[in-house]
PDB file of the backbone (N, CA, C, O) and the ligand in Angstrom, with CONECT records:
HET     ZN  A 101       1
ATOM      1  N   UNK A   1      13.062  47.600 -19.248  1.00  0.00           N
ATOM      2  CA  UNK A   1      12.442  46.946 -20.380  1.00  0.00           C
ATOM      3  C   UNK A   1      11.746  48.029 -21.221  1.00  0.00           C
ATOM      4  O   UNK A   1      11.096  48.929 -20.690  1.00  0.00           O
ATOM      5  N   UNK A   2      11.901  47.916 -22.520  1.00  0.00           N
ATOM      6  CA  UNK A   2      11.330  48.939 -23.412  1.00  0.00           C
ATOM      7  C   UNK A   2      10.508  48.324 -24.486  1.00  0.00           C
ATOM      8  O   UNK A   2      10.910  47.328 -25.087  1.00  0.00           O
ATOM      9  N   UNK A   3       9.371  48.889 -24.744  1.00  0.00           N
ATOM     10  CA  UNK A   3       8.628  48.558 -25.949  1.00  0.00           C
ATOM     11  C   UNK A   3       8.319  49.906 -26.586  1.00  0.00           C
ATOM     12  O   UNK A   3       8.654  50.968 -26.061  1.00  0.00           O
ATOM     13  N   UNK A   4       7.677  49.818 -27.719  1.00  0.00           N
ATOM     14  CA  UNK A   4       7.411  51.110 -28.385  1.00  0.00           C
ATOM     15  C   UNK A   4       6.269  51.868 -27.668  1.00  0.00           C
ATOM     16  O   UNK A   4       6.121  53.079 -27.828  1.00  0.00           O
ATOM     17  N   UNK A   5       5.477  51.135 -26.884  1.00  0.00           N
ATOM     18  CA  UNK A   5       4.359  51.843 -26.198  1.00  0.00           C
ATOM     19  C   UNK A   5       4.746  52.386 -24.843  1.00  0.00           C
ATOM     20  O   UNK A   5       4.156  53.357 -24.368  1.00  0.00           O
ATOM     21  N   UNK A   6       5.735  51.769 -24.212  1.00  0.00           N
ATOM     22  CA  UNK A   6       6.076  52.246 -22.894  1.00  0.00           C
ATOM     23  C   UNK A   6       7.405  51.633 -22.472  1.00  0.00           C
ATOM     24  O   UNK A   6       7.906  50.706 -23.108  1.00  0.00           O
ATOM     25  N   UNK A   7       7.956  52.154 -21.412  1.00  0.00           N
ATOM     26  CA  UNK A   7       9.199  51.546 -20.892  1.00  0.00           C
ATOM     27  C   UNK A   7       9.201  51.713 -19.390  1.00  0.00           C
ATOM     28  O   UNK A   7       8.518  52.554 -18.805  1.00  0.00           O
ATOM     29  N   UNK A   8      10.027  50.843 -18.799  1.00  0.00           N
ATOM     30  CA  UNK A   8      10.107  50.833 -17.344  1.00  0.00           C
ATOM     31  C   UNK A   8      11.562  50.701 -16.930  1.00  0.00           C
ATOM     32  O   UNK A   8      12.261  49.807 -17.406  1.00  0.00           O
ATOM     33  N   UNK A   9      12.008  51.544 -16.084  1.00  0.00           N
ATOM     34  CA  UNK A   9      13.351  51.433 -15.510  1.00  0.00           C
ATOM     35  C   UNK A   9      13.179  51.040 -14.059  1.00  0.00           C
ATOM     36  O   UNK A   9      12.852  51.865 -13.206  1.00  0.00           O
ATOM     37  N   UNK A  10      13.411  49.744 -13.790  1.00  0.00           N
ATOM     38  CA  UNK A  10      13.174  49.211 -12.465  1.00  0.00           C
ATOM     39  C   UNK A  10      14.032  49.913 -11.413  1.00  0.00           C
ATOM     40  O   UNK A  10      13.591  50.154 -10.289  1.00  0.00           O
ATOM     41  N   UNK A  11      15.253  50.230 -11.798  1.00  0.00           N
ATOM     42  CA  UNK A  11      16.202  50.830 -10.864  1.00  0.00           C
ATOM     43  C   UNK A  11      15.692  52.139 -10.306  1.00  0.00           C
ATOM     44  O   UNK A  11      15.800  52.398  -9.108  1.00  0.00           O
ATOM     45  N   UNK A  12      15.141  52.955 -11.168  1.00  0.00           N
ATOM     46  CA  UNK A  12      14.644  54.267 -10.695  1.00  0.00           C
ATOM     47  C   UNK A  12      13.110  54.252 -10.517  1.00  0.00           C
ATOM     48  O   UNK A  12      12.519  55.278 -10.180  1.00  0.00           O
ATOM     49  N   UNK A  13      12.471  53.096 -10.743  1.00  0.00           N
ATOM     50  CA  UNK A  13      11.043  52.934 -10.648  1.00  0.00           C
ATOM     51  C   UNK A  13      10.332  54.008 -11.506  1.00  0.00           C
ATOM     52  O   UNK A  13       9.347  54.615 -11.084  1.00  0.00           O
ATOM     53  N   UNK A  14      10.851  54.209 -12.676  1.00  0.00           N
ATOM     54  CA  UNK A  14      10.268  55.201 -13.577  1.00  0.00           C
ATOM     55  C   UNK A  14       9.588  54.495 -14.754  1.00  0.00           C
ATOM     56  O   UNK A  14      10.138  53.582 -15.370  1.00  0.00           O
ATOM     57  N   UNK A  15       8.374  54.961 -15.035  1.00  0.00           N
ATOM     58  CA  UNK A  15       7.606  54.397 -16.164  1.00  0.00           C
ATOM     59  C   UNK A  15       7.358  55.509 -17.163  1.00  0.00           C
ATOM     60  O   UNK A  15       6.942  56.608 -16.798  1.00  0.00           O
ATOM     61  N   UNK A  16       7.613  55.215 -18.404  1.00  0.00           N
ATOM     62  CA  UNK A  16       7.330  56.173 -19.467  1.00  0.00           C
ATOM     63  C   UNK A  16       6.282  55.595 -20.410  1.00  0.00           C
ATOM     64  O   UNK A  16       6.317  54.413 -20.751  1.00  0.00           O
ATOM     65  N   UNK A  17       5.366  56.435 -20.818  1.00  0.00           N
ATOM     66  CA  UNK A  17       4.332  55.956 -21.770  1.00  0.00           C
ATOM     67  C   UNK A  17       4.397  56.792 -23.032  1.00  0.00           C
ATOM     68  O   UNK A  17       4.645  57.998 -23.013  1.00  0.00           O
ATOM     69  N   UNK A  18       4.159  56.078 -24.145  1.00  0.00           N
ATOM     70  CA  UNK A  18       4.168  56.737 -25.441  1.00  0.00           C
ATOM     71  C   UNK A  18       2.950  57.662 -25.513  1.00  0.00           C
ATOM     72  O   UNK A  18       1.847  57.277 -25.125  1.00  0.00           O
ATOM     73  N   UNK A  19       3.159  58.883 -26.013  1.00  0.00           N
ATOM     74  CA  UNK A  19       2.066  59.845 -26.096  1.00  0.00           C
ATOM     75  C   UNK A  19       0.947  59.374 -27.016  1.00  0.00           C
ATOM     76  O   UNK A  19      -0.191  59.830 -26.894  1.00  0.00           O
ATOM     77  N   UNK A  20       1.262  58.461 -27.939  1.00  0.00           N
ATOM     78  CA  UNK A  20       0.219  57.954 -28.860  1.00  0.00           C
ATOM     79  C   UNK A  20      -0.844  57.177 -28.105  1.00  0.00           C
ATOM     80  O   UNK A  20      -1.927  56.942 -28.642  1.00  0.00           O
ATOM     81  N   UNK A  21      -0.564  56.772 -26.877  1.00  0.00           N
ATOM     82  CA  UNK A  21      -1.574  56.061 -26.070  1.00  0.00           C
ATOM     83  C   UNK A  21      -2.802  56.905 -25.823  1.00  0.00           C
ATOM     84  O   UNK A  21      -3.878  56.384 -25.531  1.00  0.00           O
ATOM     85  N   UNK A  22      -2.643  58.186 -25.937  1.00  0.00           N
ATOM     86  CA  UNK A  22      -3.738  59.138 -25.749  1.00  0.00           C
ATOM     87  C   UNK A  22      -4.844  58.834 -26.732  1.00  0.00           C
ATOM     88  O   UNK A  22      -6.015  59.098 -26.460  1.00  0.00           O
ATOM     89  N   UNK A  23      -4.473  58.271 -27.891  1.00  0.00           N
ATOM     90  CA  UNK A  23      -5.467  58.003 -28.934  1.00  0.00           C
ATOM     91  C   UNK A  23      -5.952  56.546 -28.908  1.00  0.00           C
ATOM     92  O   UNK A  23      -6.715  56.133 -29.782  1.00  0.00           O
ATOM     93  N   UNK A  24      -5.515  55.773 -27.919  1.00  0.00           N
ATOM     94  CA  UNK A  24      -5.904  54.385 -27.816  1.00  0.00           C
ATOM     95  C   UNK A  24      -7.070  54.207 -26.834  1.00  0.00           C
ATOM     96  O   UNK A  24      -7.258  55.040 -25.947  1.00  0.00           O
ATOM     97  N   UNK A  25      -7.845  53.142 -26.980  1.00  0.00           N
ATOM     98  CA  UNK A  25      -8.898  52.907 -25.994  1.00  0.00           C
ATOM     99  C   UNK A  25      -8.310  52.709 -24.613  1.00  0.00           C
ATOM    100  O   UNK A  25      -7.166  52.279 -24.466  1.00  0.00           O
ATOM    101  N   UNK A  26      -9.090  53.021 -23.620  1.00  0.00           N
ATOM    102  CA  UNK A  26      -8.640  52.972 -22.237  1.00  0.00           C
ATOM    103  C   UNK A  26      -8.114  51.542 -21.866  1.00  0.00           C
ATOM    104  O   UNK A  26      -7.163  51.396 -21.098  1.00  0.00           O
ATOM    105  N   UNK A  27      -8.759  50.522 -22.433  1.00  0.00           N
ATOM    106  CA  UNK A  27      -8.343  49.127 -22.125  1.00  0.00           C
ATOM    107  C   UNK A  27      -6.888  48.892 -22.584  1.00  0.00           C
ATOM    108  O   UNK A  27      -6.141  48.144 -21.954  1.00  0.00           O
ATOM    109  N   UNK A  28      -6.523  49.520 -23.648  1.00  0.00           N
ATOM    110  CA  UNK A  28      -5.129  49.330 -24.152  1.00  0.00           C
ATOM    111  C   UNK A  28      -4.153  50.139 -23.264  1.00  0.00           C
ATOM    112  O   UNK A  28      -3.061  49.674 -22.938  1.00  0.00           O
ATOM    113  N   UNK A  29      -4.561  51.307 -22.902  1.00  0.00           N
ATOM    114  CA  UNK A  29      -3.743  52.133 -21.990  1.00  0.00           C
ATOM    115  C   UNK A  29      -3.508  51.401 -20.711  1.00  0.00           C
ATOM    116  O   UNK A  29      -2.385  51.339 -20.212  1.00  0.00           O
ATOM    117  N   UNK A  30      -4.576  50.838 -20.171  1.00  0.00           N
ATOM    118  CA  UNK A  30      -4.482  50.065 -18.943  1.00  0.00           C
ATOM    119  C   UNK A  30      -3.482  48.897 -19.081  1.00  0.00           C
ATOM    120  O   UNK A  30      -2.688  48.619 -18.182  1.00  0.00           O
ATOM    121  N   UNK A  31      -3.557  48.245 -20.223  1.00  0.00           N
ATOM    122  CA  UNK A  31      -2.651  47.126 -20.448  1.00  0.00           C
ATOM    123  C   UNK A  31      -1.186  47.558 -20.395  1.00  0.00           C
ATOM    124  O   UNK A  31      -0.352  46.906 -19.767  1.00  0.00           O
ATOM    125  N   UNK A  32      -0.892  48.678 -21.072  1.00  0.00           N
ATOM    126  CA  UNK A  32       0.511  49.134 -21.109  1.00  0.00           C
ATOM    127  C   UNK A  32       0.961  49.504 -19.677  1.00  0.00           C
ATOM    128  O   UNK A  32       2.072  49.173 -19.261  1.00  0.00           O
ATOM    129  N   UNK A  33       0.080  50.193 -18.938  1.00  0.00           N
ATOM    130  CA  UNK A  33       0.449  50.596 -17.573  1.00  0.00           C
ATOM    131  C   UNK A  33       0.660  49.380 -16.689  1.00  0.00           C
ATOM    132  O   UNK A  33       1.634  49.338 -15.937  1.00  0.00           O
ATOM    133  N   UNK A  34      -0.214  48.398 -16.753  1.00  0.00           N
ATOM    134  CA  UNK A  34      -0.054  47.171 -15.975  1.00  0.00           C
ATOM    135  C   UNK A  34       1.241  46.446 -16.383  1.00  0.00           C
ATOM    136  O   UNK A  34       2.009  45.978 -15.543  1.00  0.00           O
ATOM    137  N   UNK A  35       1.449  46.374 -17.700  1.00  0.00           N
ATOM    138  CA  UNK A  35       2.654  45.698 -18.202  1.00  0.00           C
ATOM    139  C   UNK A  35       3.935  46.365 -17.608  1.00  0.00           C
ATOM    140  O   UNK A  35       4.839  45.686 -17.122  1.00  0.00           O
ATOM    141  N   UNK A  36       3.967  47.655 -17.666  1.00  0.00           N
ATOM    142  CA  UNK A  36       5.186  48.370 -17.164  1.00  0.00           C
ATOM    143  C   UNK A  36       5.288  48.260 -15.662  1.00  0.00           C
ATOM    144  O   UNK A  36       6.388  48.098 -15.136  1.00  0.00           O
ATOM    145  N   UNK A  37       4.156  48.343 -14.941  1.00  0.00           N
ATOM    146  CA  UNK A  37       4.170  48.172 -13.505  1.00  0.00           C
ATOM    147  C   UNK A  37       4.685  46.783 -13.130  1.00  0.00           C
ATOM    148  O   UNK A  37       5.443  46.633 -12.171  1.00  0.00           O
ATOM    149  N   UNK A  38       4.266  45.768 -13.894  1.00  0.00           N
ATOM    150  CA  UNK A  38       4.643  44.413 -13.599  1.00  0.00           C
ATOM    151  C   UNK A  38       6.174  44.291 -13.710  1.00  0.00           C
ATOM    152  O   UNK A  38       6.770  43.459 -13.025  1.00  0.00           O
ATOM    153  N   UNK A  39       6.815  45.101 -14.554  1.00  0.00           N
ATOM    154  CA  UNK A  39       8.216  45.059 -14.709  1.00  0.00           C
ATOM    155  C   UNK A  39       8.934  45.552 -13.463  1.00  0.00           C
ATOM    156  O   UNK A  39      10.120  45.269 -13.290  1.00  0.00           O
ATOM    157  N   UNK A  40       8.262  46.270 -12.605  1.00  0.00           N
ATOM    158  CA  UNK A  40       8.890  46.695 -11.337  1.00  0.00           C
ATOM    159  C   UNK A  40       9.130  45.459 -10.461  1.00  0.00           C
ATOM    160  O   UNK A  40      10.026  45.436  -9.618  1.00  0.00           O
ATOM    161  N   UNK A  41       8.303  44.436 -10.687  1.00  0.00           N
ATOM    162  CA  UNK A  41       8.483  43.192  -9.908  1.00  0.00           C
ATOM    163  C   UNK A  41       9.312  42.178 -10.622  1.00  0.00           C
ATOM    164  O   UNK A  41      10.107  41.465 -10.010  1.00  0.00           O
ATOM    165  N   UNK A  42       9.126  42.106 -11.958  1.00  0.00           N
ATOM    166  CA  UNK A  42       9.846  41.121 -12.778  1.00  0.00           C
ATOM    167  C   UNK A  42      10.415  41.862 -13.959  1.00  0.00           C
ATOM    168  O   UNK A  42       9.685  42.233 -14.879  1.00  0.00           O
ATOM    169  N   UNK A  43      11.711  42.080 -13.941  1.00  0.00           N
ATOM    170  CA  UNK A  43      12.338  42.886 -15.010  1.00  0.00           C
ATOM    171  C   UNK A  43      12.710  42.026 -16.219  1.00  0.00           C
ATOM    172  O   UNK A  43      13.849  42.037 -16.685  1.00  0.00           O
ATOM    173  N   UNK A  44      11.725  41.286 -16.708  1.00  0.00           N
ATOM    174  CA  UNK A  44      11.910  40.376 -17.851  1.00  0.00           C
ATOM    175  C   UNK A  44      10.525  39.969 -18.346  1.00  0.00           C
ATOM    176  O   UNK A  44       9.515  40.450 -17.832  1.00  0.00           O
ATOM    177  N   UNK A  45      10.474  39.079 -19.350  1.00  0.00           N
ATOM    178  CA  UNK A  45       9.179  38.605 -19.823  1.00  0.00           C
ATOM    179  C   UNK A  45       9.057  37.101 -19.520  1.00  0.00           C
ATOM    180  O   UNK A  45       8.673  36.320 -20.390  1.00  0.00           O
ATOM    181  N   UNK A  46       9.371  36.721 -18.333  1.00  0.00           N
ATOM    182  CA  UNK A  46       9.338  35.321 -17.938  1.00  0.00           C
ATOM    183  C   UNK A  46       7.843  34.954 -17.663  1.00  0.00           C
ATOM    184  O   UNK A  46       6.974  35.820 -17.555  1.00  0.00           O
ATOM    185  N   UNK A  47       7.600  33.610 -17.557  1.00  0.00           N
ATOM    186  CA  UNK A  47       6.240  33.192 -17.206  1.00  0.00           C
ATOM    187  C   UNK A  47       5.755  33.852 -15.920  1.00  0.00           C
ATOM    188  O   UNK A  47       4.563  34.127 -15.780  1.00  0.00           O
ATOM    189  N   UNK A  48       6.648  34.107 -14.994  1.00  0.00           N
ATOM    190  CA  UNK A  48       6.256  34.764 -13.738  1.00  0.00           C
ATOM    191  C   UNK A  48       5.751  36.173 -13.991  1.00  0.00           C
ATOM    192  O   UNK A  48       4.796  36.640 -13.371  1.00  0.00           O
ATOM    193  N   UNK A  49       6.454  36.859 -14.961  1.00  0.00           N
ATOM    194  CA  UNK A  49       6.049  38.200 -15.331  1.00  0.00           C
ATOM    195  C   UNK A  49       4.562  38.179 -15.855  1.00  0.00           C
ATOM    196  O   UNK A  49       3.698  38.938 -15.415  1.00  0.00           O
ATOM    197  N   UNK A  50       4.353  37.260 -16.815  1.00  0.00           N
ATOM    198  CA  UNK A  50       3.023  37.195 -17.447  1.00  0.00           C
ATOM    199  C   UNK A  50       1.948  36.771 -16.455  1.00  0.00           C
ATOM    200  O   UNK A  50       0.781  37.119 -16.637  1.00  0.00           O
ATOM    201  N   UNK A  51       2.315  36.021 -15.397  1.00  0.00           N
ATOM    202  CA  UNK A  51       1.375  35.629 -14.363  1.00  0.00           C
ATOM    203  C   UNK A  51       0.932  36.870 -13.593  1.00  0.00           C
ATOM    204  O   UNK A  51      -0.228  36.979 -13.194  1.00  0.00           O
ATOM    205  N   UNK A  52       1.871  37.817 -13.383  1.00  0.00           N
ATOM    206  CA  UNK A  52       1.505  39.026 -12.686  1.00  0.00           C
ATOM    207  C   UNK A  52       0.546  39.879 -13.521  1.00  0.00           C
ATOM    208  O   UNK A  52      -0.414  40.455 -13.009  1.00  0.00           O
ATOM    209  N   UNK A  53       0.837  39.939 -14.822  1.00  0.00           N
ATOM    210  CA  UNK A  53      -0.037  40.690 -15.742  1.00  0.00           C
ATOM    211  C   UNK A  53      -1.421  40.039 -15.776  1.00  0.00           C
ATOM    212  O   UNK A  53      -2.436  40.732 -15.695  1.00  0.00           O
ATOM    213  N   UNK A  54      -1.463  38.741 -15.891  1.00  0.00           N
ATOM    214  CA  UNK A  54      -2.731  38.005 -15.989  1.00  0.00           C
ATOM    215  C   UNK A  54      -3.562  38.171 -14.699  1.00  0.00           C
ATOM    216  O   UNK A  54      -4.793  38.177 -14.718  1.00  0.00           O
ATOM    217  N   UNK A  55      -2.840  38.304 -13.604  1.00  0.00           N
ATOM    218  CA  UNK A  55      -3.544  38.468 -12.335  1.00  0.00           C
ATOM    219  C   UNK A  55      -4.273  39.755 -12.269  1.00  0.00           C
ATOM    220  O   UNK A  55      -5.366  39.833 -11.708  1.00  0.00           O
ATOM    221  N   UNK A  56      -3.667  40.808 -12.853  1.00  0.00           N
ATOM    222  CA  UNK A  56      -4.279  42.148 -12.848  1.00  0.00           C
ATOM    223  C   UNK A  56      -5.304  42.278 -13.981  1.00  0.00           C
ATOM    224  O   UNK A  56      -6.353  42.897 -13.805  1.00  0.00           O
ATOM    225  N   UNK A  57      -5.000  41.697 -15.130  1.00  0.00           N
ATOM    226  CA  UNK A  57      -5.849  41.788 -16.328  1.00  0.00           C
ATOM    227  C   UNK A  57      -6.032  40.421 -16.936  1.00  0.00           C
ATOM    228  O   UNK A  57      -5.272  40.040 -17.826  1.00  0.00           O
ATOM    229  N   UNK A  58      -7.028  39.661 -16.478  1.00  0.00           N
ATOM    230  CA  UNK A  58      -7.223  38.311 -17.022  1.00  0.00           C
ATOM    231  C   UNK A  58      -7.380  38.281 -18.539  1.00  0.00           C
ATOM    232  O   UNK A  58      -7.067  37.278 -19.181  1.00  0.00           O
ATOM    233  N   UNK A  59      -7.864  39.380 -19.108  1.00  0.00           N
ATOM    234  CA  UNK A  59      -8.063  39.431 -20.584  1.00  0.00           C
ATOM    235  C   UNK A  59      -6.948  40.176 -21.300  1.00  0.00           C
ATOM    236  O   UNK A  59      -7.169  40.787 -22.345  1.00  0.00           O
ATOM    237  N   UNK A  60      -5.727  40.121 -20.722  1.00  0.00           N
ATOM    238  CA  UNK A  60      -4.624  40.929 -21.282  1.00  0.00           C
ATOM    239  C   UNK A  60      -4.332  40.547 -22.707  1.00  0.00           C
ATOM    240  O   UNK A  60      -3.906  41.403 -23.483  1.00  0.00           O
ATOM    241  N   UNK A  61      -4.544  39.284 -23.102  1.00  0.00           N
ATOM    242  CA  UNK A  61      -4.198  38.880 -24.445  1.00  0.00           C
ATOM    243  C   UNK A  61      -5.097  39.557 -25.503  1.00  0.00           C
ATOM    244  O   UNK A  61      -4.664  39.864 -26.614  1.00  0.00           O
ATOM    245  N   UNK A  62      -6.366  39.775 -25.108  1.00  0.00           N
ATOM    246  CA  UNK A  62      -7.274  40.482 -26.006  1.00  0.00           C
ATOM    247  C   UNK A  62      -6.779  41.931 -26.147  1.00  0.00           C
ATOM    248  O   UNK A  62      -6.786  42.502 -27.237  1.00  0.00           O
ATOM    249  N   UNK A  63      -6.358  42.497 -25.035  1.00  0.00           N
ATOM    250  CA  UNK A  63      -5.904  43.908 -25.074  1.00  0.00           C
ATOM    251  C   UNK A  63      -4.593  44.000 -25.898  1.00  0.00           C
ATOM    252  O   UNK A  63      -4.376  44.967 -26.628  1.00  0.00           O
ATOM    253  N   UNK A  64      -3.766  43.016 -25.770  1.00  0.00           N
ATOM    254  CA  UNK A  64      -2.534  42.980 -26.588  1.00  0.00           C
ATOM    255  C   UNK A  64      -2.859  43.036 -28.043  1.00  0.00           C
ATOM    256  O   UNK A  64      -2.241  43.772 -28.812  1.00  0.00           O
ATOM    257  N   UNK A  65      -3.853  42.238 -28.423  1.00  0.00           N
ATOM    258  CA  UNK A  65      -4.225  42.156 -29.846  1.00  0.00           C
ATOM    259  C   UNK A  65      -4.747  43.514 -30.347  1.00  0.00           C
ATOM    260  O   UNK A  65      -4.403  43.965 -31.440  1.00  0.00           O
ATOM    261  N   UNK A  66      -5.588  44.152 -29.511  1.00  0.00           N
ATOM    262  CA  UNK A  66      -6.132  45.431 -29.909  1.00  0.00           C
ATOM    263  C   UNK A  66      -5.023  46.470 -30.057  1.00  0.00           C
ATOM    264  O   UNK A  66      -5.029  47.292 -30.973  1.00  0.00           O
ATOM    265  N   UNK A  67      -4.058  46.405 -29.114  1.00  0.00           N
ATOM    266  CA  UNK A  67      -2.941  47.368 -29.148  1.00  0.00           C
ATOM    267  C   UNK A  67      -2.127  47.131 -30.388  1.00  0.00           C
ATOM    268  O   UNK A  67      -1.671  48.087 -31.015  1.00  0.00           O
ATOM    269  N   UNK A  68      -1.922  45.848 -30.773  1.00  0.00           N
ATOM    270  CA  UNK A  68      -1.133  45.526 -31.968  1.00  0.00           C
ATOM    271  C   UNK A  68      -1.780  46.172 -33.158  1.00  0.00           C
ATOM    272  O   UNK A  68      -1.111  46.736 -34.024  1.00  0.00           O
ATOM    273  N   UNK A  69      -3.122  46.082 -33.194  1.00  0.00           N
ATOM    274  CA  UNK A  69      -3.838  46.656 -34.334  1.00  0.00           C
ATOM    275  C   UNK A  69      -3.722  48.166 -34.408  1.00  0.00           C
ATOM    276  O   UNK A  69      -4.015  48.781 -35.434  1.00  0.00           O
ATOM    277  N   UNK A  70      -3.287  48.751 -33.300  1.00  0.00           N
ATOM    278  CA  UNK A  70      -3.144  50.204 -33.262  1.00  0.00           C
ATOM    279  C   UNK A  70      -1.723  50.645 -33.395  1.00  0.00           C
ATOM    280  O   UNK A  70      -1.421  51.821 -33.194  1.00  0.00           O
ATOM    281  N   UNK A  71      -0.828  49.730 -33.731  1.00  0.00           N
ATOM    282  CA  UNK A  71       0.590  50.089 -33.765  1.00  0.00           C
ATOM    283  C   UNK A  71       0.919  51.117 -34.824  1.00  0.00           C
ATOM    284  O   UNK A  71       1.951  51.785 -34.763  1.00  0.00           O
ATOM    285  N   UNK A  72       0.032  51.237 -35.795  1.00  0.00           N
ATOM    286  CA  UNK A  72       0.245  52.333 -36.825  1.00  0.00           C
ATOM    287  C   UNK A  72       0.338  53.717 -36.172  1.00  0.00           C
ATOM    288  O   UNK A  72       0.975  54.632 -36.692  1.00  0.00           O
ATOM    289  N   UNK A  73      -0.328  53.836 -35.000  1.00  0.00           N
ATOM    290  CA  UNK A  73      -0.296  55.144 -34.315  1.00  0.00           C
ATOM    291  C   UNK A  73       1.145  55.536 -33.969  1.00  0.00           C
ATOM    292  O   UNK A  73       1.504  56.712 -33.923  1.00  0.00           O
ATOM    293  N   UNK A  74       1.944  54.505 -33.730  1.00  0.00           N
ATOM    294  CA  UNK A  74       3.337  54.748 -33.288  1.00  0.00           C
ATOM    295  C   UNK A  74       4.166  55.364 -34.457  1.00  0.00           C
ATOM    296  O   UNK A  74       5.178  56.029 -34.237  1.00  0.00           O
ATOM    297  N   UNK A  75       3.714  55.125 -35.650  1.00  0.00           N
ATOM    298  CA  UNK A  75       4.464  55.676 -36.793  1.00  0.00           C
ATOM    299  C   UNK A  75       3.902  57.020 -37.244  1.00  0.00           C
ATOM    300  O   UNK A  75       4.497  57.705 -38.075  1.00  0.00           O
ATOM    301  N   UNK A  76       2.754  57.387 -36.689  1.00  0.00           N
ATOM    302  CA  UNK A  76       2.160  58.691 -36.973  1.00  0.00           C
ATOM    303  C   UNK A  76       2.769  59.740 -36.099  1.00  0.00           C
ATOM    304  O   UNK A  76       2.131  60.216 -35.160  1.00  0.00           O
ATOM    305  N   UNK A  77       3.977  60.109 -36.384  1.00  0.00           N
ATOM    306  CA  UNK A  77       4.757  61.039 -35.539  1.00  0.00           C
ATOM    307  C   UNK A  77       4.184  62.448 -35.653  1.00  0.00           C
ATOM    308  O   UNK A  77       3.746  62.893 -36.714  1.00  0.00           O
ATOM    309  N   UNK A  78       4.211  63.127 -34.503  1.00  0.00           N
ATOM    310  CA  UNK A  78       3.789  64.504 -34.521  1.00  0.00           C
ATOM    311  C   UNK A  78       4.878  65.347 -35.171  1.00  0.00           C
ATOM    312  O   UNK A  78       6.053  64.981 -35.150  1.00  0.00           O
ATOM    313  N   UNK A  79       4.492  66.446 -35.731  1.00  0.00           N
ATOM    314  CA  UNK A  79       5.485  67.284 -36.449  1.00  0.00           C
ATOM    315  C   UNK A  79       6.467  67.869 -35.417  1.00  0.00           C
ATOM    316  O   UNK A  79       6.112  68.193 -34.283  1.00  0.00           O
ATOM    317  N   UNK A  80       7.700  67.980 -35.872  1.00  0.00           N
ATOM    318  CA  UNK A  80       8.731  68.448 -34.945  1.00  0.00           C
ATOM    319  C   UNK A  80       9.784  69.183 -35.750  1.00  0.00           C
ATOM    320  O   UNK A  80      10.762  69.674 -35.185  1.00  0.00           O
TER     321      UNK A  80
HETATM  322 ZN    ZN A 101       7.735  44.339 -21.229  1.00  0.00          ZN2+
END
């Protein structure tokens, strides 16, 4: 599963995080990590997946909102 903030490959149990998370509050970083870790158990966005996320972070919806407000960081590409 892939989002612009992170991705998870369940098969290889590999999680990748967007470098822009370095500029996000810790609570948002935690949300992305928990989200990707939850994909190791549920490789989809089913209600069961969100139940796993909610179990770890009861306030995940608030964190989602904050992260959404920071999505401009994803477009602030580093020079290459
Ligand atoms: Zn996901």
